[in-house]
C-alpha positions as CSV (number, residue, x, y, z in Angstrom):
1,X,20.9,17.3,13.5
2,X,18.7,16.2,11.0
3,X,15.1,15.4,12.0
4,X,13.2,12.7,11.4
5,X,9.6,13.6,10.4
6,X,6.8,12.9,12.6
7,X,4.4,11.2,9.8
8,X,5.3,10.6,6.1
9,X,2.7,11.2,3.4
10,X,1.8,8.0,1.1
11,X,-0.6,7.6,-1.8
12,X,-2.2,4.4,-2.9
13,X,-4.9,3.2,-5.1
14,X,-6.3,-0.7,-5.0
15,X,-7.6,-2.3,-7.8
16,X,-11.3,-2.9,-7.7
17,X,-10.6,-6.4,-7.5
18,X,-9.5,-6.1,-4.1
19,X,-12.7,-4.8,-2.7
20,X,-14.1,-8.2,-1.4
21,X,-10.6,-8.5,1.0
22,X,-10.3,-4.6,2.1
23,X,-12.0,-2.2,4.7
24,X,-11.0,0.8,3.0
25,X,-11.9,1.8,-0.8
26,X,-10.8,-0.3,-3.2
27,X,-11.0,1.9,-6.7
28,X,-8.6,3.0,-9.1
29,X,-8.5,6.4,-7.4
30,X,-5.9,7.8,-5.2
31,X,-5.8,8.0,-1.7
32,X,-3.4,9.6,0.7
33,X,-2.6,8.6,4.2
34,X,-0.3,9.9,7.1
35,X,1.9,6.9,8.5
36,X,4.6,6.7,11.1
37,X,8.1,6.4,9.4
38,X,9.5,3.1,9.4
39,X,6.2,1.9,8.3
40,X,6.4,-1.3,5.6
41,X,3.8,-1.9,2.4
42,X,2.6,-4.5,4.4
43,X,2.0,-2.6,7.8
44,X,0.1,-0.2,5.8
45,X,-2.2,-2.8,4.3
46,X,-3.1,-4.3,7.4
47,X,-3.5,-1.5,9.4
48,X,-5.3,0.7,6.6
49,X,-7.2,-1.5,4.7
50,X,-7.5,-4.6,7.0
51,X,-6.0,-6.9,4.3
52,X,-5.0,-10.2,5.9
53,X,-1.3,-11.3,5.1
54,X,-2.6,-14.3,3.0
55,X,-4.2,-12.4,0.6
56,X,-2.2,-12.5,-2.5
57,X,-1.2,-9.3,-3.9
58,X,1.6,-7.2,-5.9
59,X,2.8,-3.8,-5.3
60,X,4.0,-1.5,-7.6
61,X,5.7,1.5,-6.8
62,X,7.1,4.2,-9.6
63,X,6.2,1.4,-12.2
64,X,8.2,-1.5,-10.7
65,X,7.2,-4.3,-8.3
66,X,8.0,-4.2,-4.7
67,X,8.1,-6.5,-1.8
68,X,5.7,-6.0,0.9
69,X,8.5,-5.7,3.4
70,X,9.1,-2.4,1.6
71,X,10.0,0.6,4.0
72,X,7.5,3.5,2.8
73,X,8.8,7.4,2.7
74,X,7.5,10.3,2.4
75,X,5.8,11.0,-1.2
76,X,5.6,7.4,-2.3
77,X,3.0,6.2,-4.6
78,X,1.9,3.2,-4.7
79,X,-0.3,0.5,-6.9
80,X,-1.7,-2.3,-5.3
81,X,-3.4,-5.3,-7.1
82,X,-4.7,-8.6,-6.6
83,X,-2.7,-11.6,-7.7
84,X,-4.8,-13.4,-10.0
85,X,-3.4,-16.0,-12.8
86,X,-5.4,-17.6,-15.7
87,X,-5.5,-18.1,-18.8
């Protein structure tokens, strides 16, 4: 019988441009959190950082852009960025 972990460890960094939208530290430094198994990126951002769902962000995991609905797993490392455009 395989036991599910009680919590998973996830590491993330929030780009400084997100500072005005979140309640957690928005620096390029990595922050570690413990989450319940089955937590999605969107839930983590809302519960851990107070990020409102309408804030335009994109998230990378292992160098690839991933959906906010992606379920997190133990050891995941995320980069979270404000989606901005211009030119």
